[in-house]
N, C-alpha and C positions, 0 to 999 in steps of 0.2 A: 693636465690642470682641470680641476673639477668645475662643473658649471656654476656660474655665479661668483666664483673666486676672483677678487680683484687682480687685474693684470695690467701691465704697462707695455704698450706697443706703439708702433708708428702712428696709429690712429689717435691714440691718446695725446701724443705730442702735437699732432695737428690741431686737435681740439683745444689744447692748452694755448697754442699760438693764436688761434682764433679768438679764444676768450680774452687773451691779453690785449688783442686789438680792440675788442668790444669795450672792455673796462678801461683800457688806455684811452680809447676814443671818448669816454665820458668826460674826461678832463678837457678835451678839445671842444666837445659840444657845449660844455659849461662856459668855456672861454669865449665862444662865439655868442651864445645867448645872453650872457650876463652883461653884455654891453648895452642891451636894451631892456632886459627883464630883471626886476629886482629878485634877490635870492628866494624870498618866501613864495612869490608867485611862480618862479621857475620850478621850485621843488614841488609845489602843489600840482602843477601841470604834469610834471614827470611821474609822480606816483599815481595820479588819477588815470592817466593814459595807460601806464603799465598794468595797473590793477584791472582795467577794462579789458586788456588783452589776456591776462593770465587766468581770470575767472572762467571764461568759456573753455580755455585749454584744460583747466582742472576738471571741469564738468565732463568733458569728453574723455579724458584719460583716466581719471580716478572716480569721478562722481561727485556727490554732494560734499560740501565742506562740513566739518564738525559742528554739532549743534549745541554743545554744552558750554556753560558760562565760563568754566575754568579754562578751557582751551582758548576762548576769545580774550580773556584777561591776559593770558600769557602771550597770545598773538599781539595784543595791544602794546604790551611792554616792549616786545621785540620790534614792532613797527616803529616805535618812538626811538629806541636806541640803535636800531640798525638801518633805519631809513630816514625818518623825519629829521632828527637832530644832526646826524653826520652829513646827510645830503645838504642841509642848510648851512652847516659849518664849512663844508667844502666850497659851496657856491659863494659864500661870504668871503672866504679866504682867497678865492680866485679873483675877487675884485681888487686884491692887493698883491697877488702872486702870479707868476707865469704858470701856465698849466703843467709844464714839465716839472717845475719845482714842487708844485702841490702834489703831484703824483709820487714823487720821491718821498716826501714826508708821509704821505698816506701809506707808503710801503712799510712804515714802522708798526703797522697793525699787529703782526705776529709777536713783536716784542711785548706789546701791552697784553696780548692774549696769553702768552707764556707766564708773565708776571701775575696776572689776575687768576689764572688757573691754579698757580702755586699758592697764592694768598688764600684762595678758597679751599685749599686742600684737595683739589681735583686731580692735579698732576704734580709729581715731584719736580723740584727745581734742580735739575742735574747741573754739574759743573759746566758742561758744554753749553747748556741753555743760558746759564748765568753769564758766561763769557760772551755769548751772542748779544745779550741785552746790553752789557757794558760797551761792547764794540758799536752797537746800534746807537746808543746815546752819544758816543764820541762822534759818530757820523753826523748826527743832527747838529751837534755843536760846531763841527767843522763846516757844515753846510752853510749856516748863517749864524755863527756864534754871537756876533755883535748885535745882530738884529733880534735874536731870540729873546734877549733880556732887555732890549731897549723899548722905547715908547713909540717908535716909528710905525708906519702903516705896514711895512713888510714884516716886522716882528709880530704884529697883531695877526697878520695873515698866517704866519707860521704856527702861532698858537691855535688858530682856528683849525688848521689842517691836523695838528697833533691831537686836538680835541676830538676830531672825527675819527682818527685812528684809535683813540682810546675807546670811543663808543663801539666801534667794530669789534675790538677785543672783548669788551663787556658783553656784547650781544652773543658772542660765541660761548661765553660762560653761562649766560642766561639760557640759551638753547640747550646746553648740555644738562643744566640743572632742572629745567622745567619742561622741556619739549622732547624728551627722549622718546624714540619709537614712532614719531610722527613723520610721515613721508616728506621728503624735501620740497616737492611741488606744493604740498599743502602748507608747509611753513612759509614758502614764498608768497603764495596767494593770500594766506591769512594776514601776514604782516603788511602786505601792500594794501589790502582793504582797510586795515586799521590806520596805517600811516596816511592813506588818502583821506579818510574821515578827519583825522587830526589836522592835516595840512589845509583842508578845505575850510575848516573853522578858523584856523589861524590866518590863512590867506585872506579871507574876507574881512576878518576883524582888524588885522594889522597892516594890510596892504590893499592894493587896488587891482584885482584880477582883470578888470576891464582893459588894462593896458595891453593885454594879449591881442585885443582887436586892432591895435594900431602899430604893432611891430612889423618889421620887414619879413619877407619870405625867407630870407637867410636865417633869421632868428627862429622862425617857426620850424624850418627844416632841422635846425639844431635841437629844438625841443623834442621833435619827433624822433630824431636819432637817439637822443638821451633816453627817452621813454621806451621806444620799441627795440632798439639795438642794445644799448648799454644797460638796460634794466630787464625787460621781458625776455628777449632772446638770450641775453647773458645768463640769466637764471636757468633757463632751459639747458644751455650748454654746460653750465656749472654742475647741474644735477646729473647730467648724462656722464660727465667725467667721474663723478663720485660713484655712480653705478658701475662704470667700467674699471676704474683704477683705485677706488677707495678715497676716503676723506683726506688721508695724509698726503697722497700724491697731488691732489688738486691744489694744495697750498703752494706748489712750485710756481703757480701763476703769479704769486705776489712779487717774485723776483723779475718777472717778465714785463709786468705792467708799466713800470717807469720807463723802460726802453721804448715801448710803443708810444707812450704819452709824450716823451721828449722828442722823438722823431716826428710825430704829428705836429707838435707845437712849433718845432723849428721850421718844418716845411710848409705848413698851412698858415700859421699865425705869425711867422717870422720871428719867433722867440729865440733868444740866445742865452746859453748858460755860461756863467763865469767858471774859470778853472777851479775855484774853491768849491763851487756847487757840484761840479763833476766829480771831484775827489770825495766830497761828502756822500754823493749818491753811490759811488763805488764801495765806500766803507759800509753804508747801510745794506747794500746788496750782499756784501761779504758777511755781515752780521746775520742776515737771513739764511745764508748758506751754512753758517756755523750752527744755527738753531735747527735747521732741517737735518743736518748730519750726513746726508748722502755723499756730498763731495768729499768730506773728511774720510769717510769709509773707503771711497775709491782711491784716495791718496795714501791710504795706510799700506805699509810694506806687507807683501804677501797676500794682498787682496786678490781674489779670483772672481772673475765675472760669473754670474749665475748662468 
């Protein structure tokens, strides 16, 4: 195998498992902190702390950030649609949803990504991917069909989580269209700086950040876990996997995050999922497997391991 060629080994699997714990843990941290901290303030603290950590890392590893206006406009858009808006929607949704359920709905991100890429003419919508989208939609309907289109708080929470997943899918399209060739750590640092600036303005204008002075130690630990582990460290692990195994393989983590989040929600927060929610989650994970395609290739008659 040539140097620098993406490869998938036991080390990559370990990193994927670790990343699923970090990102699955984000739903746990939000579930803890949201009891005392309003969504806007929570997201402001998350991106401010995460940016403060990644900036020196970037300076040490790569050097100075880009200085041209065009890059920062693109970073700004990415910071809004990949951090500020979806983080706020997830935090708001989790005031109405269990953390495990929110993570399952968030796992629909690749469905939106595939659809948006096809709509923008960036990737063909193959029959397999179309089937995955249809199965994924069915999974969401099974998950909470009666709440999804109702006026209850849970239906609103589901729509918030779906909105966040749409934003993540849109951010992938934006990065592909506008940010090609930029190193992943630069993307992460740039978008976090911009989202921190946006959320600081919104946080002080529409909320009361001084509430952070009065919250419990438990909530502060959750905020730090959300910023340091589920954002800063998670980005570093994410980019390391991309370097080792390529961007396609890192998407496997999407199918692993709900498992981690559900287990943590049940064991730490005492959450319980209904049978219908478990079935819906399995359907969504199946849809992701269809879109990814690797499982189908393994099951194909005559398949030989590489």
